[in-house]
C-alpha positions in Angstrom: 0.1 -0.1 -0.2 3.1 2.1 0.8 4.2 1.7 -2.7 0.9 2.6 -4.1 0.9 5.9 -2.4 4.3 6.8 -3.3 3.4 5.7 -6.8 0.4 8.3 -7.0 2.4 11.0 -5.5 4.9 10.5 -8.0 2.3 10.6 -10.8 0.8 13.8 -9.6 4.2 15.4 -9.5 5.1 14.4 -13.2 1.7 15.9 -14.2 2.4 19.0 -12.4 5.9 19.0 -13.7 4.4 18.5 -17.3 2.0 21.3 -16.9 5.2 23.4 -15.8 7.1 22.4 -19.0 4.4 23.4 -21.2 3.9 26.9 -19.6 7.5 27.3 -19.8 7.7 26.2 -23.3 4.7 28.7 -24.3 6.8 31.5 -22.5 10.0 30.6 -24.2 8.1 30.9 -27.5 6.4 34.3 -26.9 9.7 35.6 -25.9 11.6 34.4 -28.8 8.8 36.0 -31.0 9.2 39.2 -29.0 12.7 39.0 -29.7 12.5 38.2 -33.7 10.2 41.2 -33.6 12.6 43.7 -31.7 15.5 42.3 -33.9 13.4 43.1 -37.0 12.7 46.7 -35.7 16.6 47.4 -35.0 17.4 46.4 -38.2 14.8 48.4 -40.2 15.6 51.7 -37.7 19.4 50.8 -38.1 19.0 51.1 -42.1 16.8 53.9 -41.8 19.4 55.7 -39.7 22.5 54.9 -41.5 21.5 54.2 -45.0 22.2 56.6 -47.5 19.8 59.3 -48.0 17.9 60.0 -51.3 18.5 63.6 -50.9 22.4 63.3 -51.6 21.7 61.6 -54.9 19.6 64.6 -56.4 21.4 66.6 -58.8 21.5 70.3 -58.1 19.5 72.7 -60.2 21.9 74.9 -62.1 19.3 77.7 -61.8 19.3 77.2 -58.1 21.2 80.1 -55.8 23.9 78.6 -53.6 22.8 79.5 -50.1 26.3 79.7 -48.4 28.1 80.6 -51.5 31.4 82.7 -51.4 30.6 86.2 -51.8 27.4 85.3 -53.9 23.8 86.0 -52.5 21.5 88.9 -51.7 22.9 90.1 -48.8 26.7 91.8 -49.0 26.9 93.5 -45.7 25.7 92.6 -42.2 22.9 94.7 -40.5 24.2 96.8 -37.4 23.5 95.1 -33.9 21.4 97.3 -31.3 24.6 98.2 -29.6 26.1 99.7 -32.9 23.1 101.6 -33.8 22.9 103.1 -30.5 26.4 104.0 -30.5 25.8 105.9 -33.9 22.6 107.6 -32.5 24.5 108.8 -29.6 27.7 110.3 -31.8 25.4 111.8 -34.0 23.7 113.5 -31.3 26.8 114.7 -29.8 28.0 116.2 -33.0 25.1 118.7 -33.3 25.6 122.0 -31.8 
């Protein structure tokens, strides 16, 4: 009779352990799927970040002016700052009799 109780207890443990193994397999598969998803996302974002940009391969329009060309452009002199304007106004006022 003692052997039958031990056998029943062992069978119960086997069933519990089998259920645990199945649960762990499901968790492992879910984690594997999440890892694959994150790896795909990482690959996509890395390519998006470091891949050559299409803007670099577009030819420059010959009719378009350069933004930072040497002495080419609309503005040839810089505007005076507020401090420079104030100094010019004070010096002009002082010169008048």
